[in-house]
VODREN-946686 format. One record per atom (N, C-alpha, C): residue in one letter; x, z negated, y negated. Coordinates in steps of 0.05 Angstrom, whole numbers, plus 5000, padded with zeros to 4 digits. Layout:
# residues N
AXZY/...
This chain:
# residues 162
M501750005023/M500050005000/M501850004975/S501750214960/S503550234938/S502250174911/N499650184910/N498250144885/N498349854876/V499349804853/V499649534842/V496949394840/I494949544831/I492249424828/I491149334855/D491649494876/D490749414903/D492149164912/K494749144907/K496248904915/K495248654900/R494648694874/R493748464858/R490848384867/F489348574874/F486648514884/F486748354910/L488548444928/L488948284953/L489948004947/L491747984928/L492647724920/L490347544910/A488647664893/A486447514882/A484547424905/L484047594924/L482347524947/L483647304963/R486247334968/R487747134984/R487646864970/L488146854944/L488146604929/L485346484928/G483346654925/G480546564925/G479746434951/M480546554973/M480046434999/M481646185004/A484146174993/A485745934995/A484345704980/W483345764957/W481845554942/W479445454958/T478045634970/T475645554986/T476445355008/F478545405022/F479445225044/F480644975033/L482244995012/L483544755001/L481444564988/Y479444684975/Y477344514963/Y475844374985/A475244515007/A473844385029/A475444155041/C478044205045/C479743995057/C480043755038/S479843795012/S480143574994/S477943364997/H475643455008/H473443265013/H473543145041/Q475543235056/Q475743155084/Q478242995089/V480543105081/V483042975087/V483342715071/F482342705047/F482642465030/F480342265033/D478542325051/D476342135056/D476742005084/P477541755085/P478041625110/P475641605129/N473241635117/N470741625133/N469641895140/F471142105135/F470142375141/F469642405171/S467342515178/S466742575205/S464942825206/I465342985225/I463843235229/I461143175242/V460742935251/V458342875268/V455742925253/G455542835228/G453042865213/G452243165210/F454243325204/F453843615201/F452943735227/L454343665249/L453743795274/L451043695286/N450243445280/N447743345289/N445343485276/S445843615253/S443643745239/S443344035246/T444844135265/T444544415273/T441944465287/K440944705285/K438344775296/K438544985318/T439445225311/T439345445330/T441245395354/F443645295349/F445645255370/F446144955374/H444144795372/H444544505373/H445744415400/G444944525422/G446044445448/G449044485449/F450044705438/F452844765437/F454344575419/F453344535395/F454844365375/F454544075381/S452443985395/S452243695401/S454343605420/Y455543785435/Y457743705452/Y460143585436/F460543685412/F462743605395/F462243345380/T459943225384/T459242975369/T459642725385/G460542755410/G461042515427/G463142335415/P463142085423/P464941885411/P467941945417/V468442085439/V471242145446/V472242395431/I470542595430/I471442855419/I471042875389/A469142735377/A468542765349/A470942695331/P472442485336/P474742435318/P476842665320/I477142775344/I479042995347/I478143245332/V475643305335/V474443545321/V474543495291/S473943255282/S473943195253/S476843235242/F478843135257/F481643165248/F482343465247/M481543615268/M482243895269/M480844055247/V478443985240/V477044115218/V478444065192/A478943805186/A480143735160/A482943855157/Y484643815177/Y487343915174/Y487544215180/G485644325194/G485544615197/G484944745171/H483044635156/H482444735129/H484944725112/L486444505113/L488844475098/L490944685106/A491344715131/A493444905141/A492645195133/I490145265137/I489245535130/I489545575100/G488645385084/G488845405055/G491645435045/L493445275055/L496345295047/L497545555056/S496845645080/S497945905089/S497046135071/L494546125063/L493546335046/L494646315017/L494946065008/L496046014982/L498946134979/F500546074999/F503346154998/F503846425011/G501846545023/G502146805036/G504046795060/L503946575075/L505646545098/L504046535123/F504646705142/F503146735167/F500146795163/V499646965145/V496847045138/V495547185162/R497147325178/R496047465201/R494947265222/I495847015221/I494846805239/I492646645226/S493146555202/S491246375189/S488646515181/A488746765173/A486246895165/A484246935188/P485147025212/P483147035234/P482146755242/F483846555241/F482946285248/F480846185227/G481446255202/G479446185181/G476846325185/A476946585193/A474546735199/A473046605222/L474446515242/L473246385265/L471846125257/V473145965240/V471945715230/V469445785214/L469545975197/L467246045181/L464946165198/F465646305219/F463546405237/F462146175251/M463745975258/M462545735271/M460645595251/Y461545575226/Y459745455205/Y457245615202/W457445875203/W455146055201/W453145985223/M454245965248/M452545895270/M451245625267/A452845435257/A451845155254/A449745135232/N449845305212/N447945305190/N445445465196/M445245595219/M443145785224/M440645645234/D438445725223/D435745665234/D434445945237/F435246065259/F434846355263/F432046445255/P431946655240/P433946845231/P435046775203/Y434546535194/Y435446455167/Y438046285169/V439646295148/V442046135147/V441745955123/V442045705127/V441845485107/V438945455097/D437845665085/D435145645075/D433845925078/H431345945069/H429846205073/H430646425053/H432746375037/H433746575019/H436046745032/N437046655054/N439246795068/N438246885095/F437847135098/F436847255123/F439147365138/I440047235159/I442147305178/I444947305165/I445247435142/I447847455129/I447947255106/D450147095104/D450546925081/D453546935074/S454346755056/S457146765046/S459146725069/H458446575090/H460346535112/H461146805124/I459246975128/I459847235141/I461547405121/I460847405096/I462347555076/I465247455075/Y465647195075/Y468247075076/Y469747155101/C468447165124/C469647255149/C470747545145/I469147715134/I470047995129/I472448005111/V472447845090/V474747835071/V477247735086/L476947525102/L479347425116/L480447625136/I478747755150/I479647965169/I481048185154/M479948265131/M481248475115/M484048375106/L484248125098/L486848015089/L488948025112/A488047975136/A489847985159/A490648275165/V488748455165/V489248735172/V491048865151/K490648795126/K492248915104/K494848775099/N495448575116/N498048425112/N498248305084/A496148175075/A496048075048/A498247875041/G499547755061/G501747575056/G504247715046/H504347985049/H506548135040/H506548185010/Y504248154998/Y503948204969/Y503947944954/Y506247894941/Y506747654926/Y506447404944/G507447434969/G507347204987/G509847175003/L510046955018/L512446895033/L512747065058/D510547185068/D510847365091/D512747595085/N512747695060/N514547905052/N517447805052/V517847565042/V520547445041/V521647415070/L519947305087/L520747265115/L521247525129/A519547725124/A519847985137/A522448125129/Q523448075105/Q525848195095/Q528448045103/S528047805114/S530347635120/S531747735146/D534347685147/D535847765171/D535047605196/L534047355191/L533147195214/L530847335229/L529147465214/L526847595227/L527647865238/K529348005224/K530148275232/K531748275258/K533748105260/K535448105284/K536347825292/G535247625280/G536147355286/G534347215306/S534546955305/S533146785325/S530146795321/L529246875298/L526346875293/L525147155297/S526547335309/S525647615312/S523047635328/K522447425344/K519947435360/K517547395342/L517947295318/L515747255299/L514947515284/K516447725288/K515947975273/K513048075276/P511748075299/P508948165301/P507047985285/I507747725282/I506047545267/I506247595237/V508647635228/V509147665199/V508647955191/G509248145208/G508648425201/G511048575192/
């Protein structure tokens, strides 16, 4: 991609998605009482699936993974490092939220019919991964140009970085 405007647009999308995940984690990581149980107990369409994650043994693990997963995805997108990994994981997380918010065929409320912001964000994240958005004003480009990745001990990471 040689067009500077395209690169800056991808940067803006990447930073916007980074903000989305970092803002979410700020309400989770810094709250010692954060738990995913309340959210998952309110699911409707896929309640049987999501209720499995509300048990007393697994809920703290899932809550930790959600909070720190948001943090890891947000930081990855912010710095443009390992975007090919973090963006699909972010899309998977958002797809799960879409499922959890569904009262088929509506999502969240009767103003969202099947498609809502979660699906749009999934599409944006997949596009960031496919377009190697970490290469534009990000650390993926720095890592890809380094000798460690080209022929050094980190050469196995080349498919991840691009």
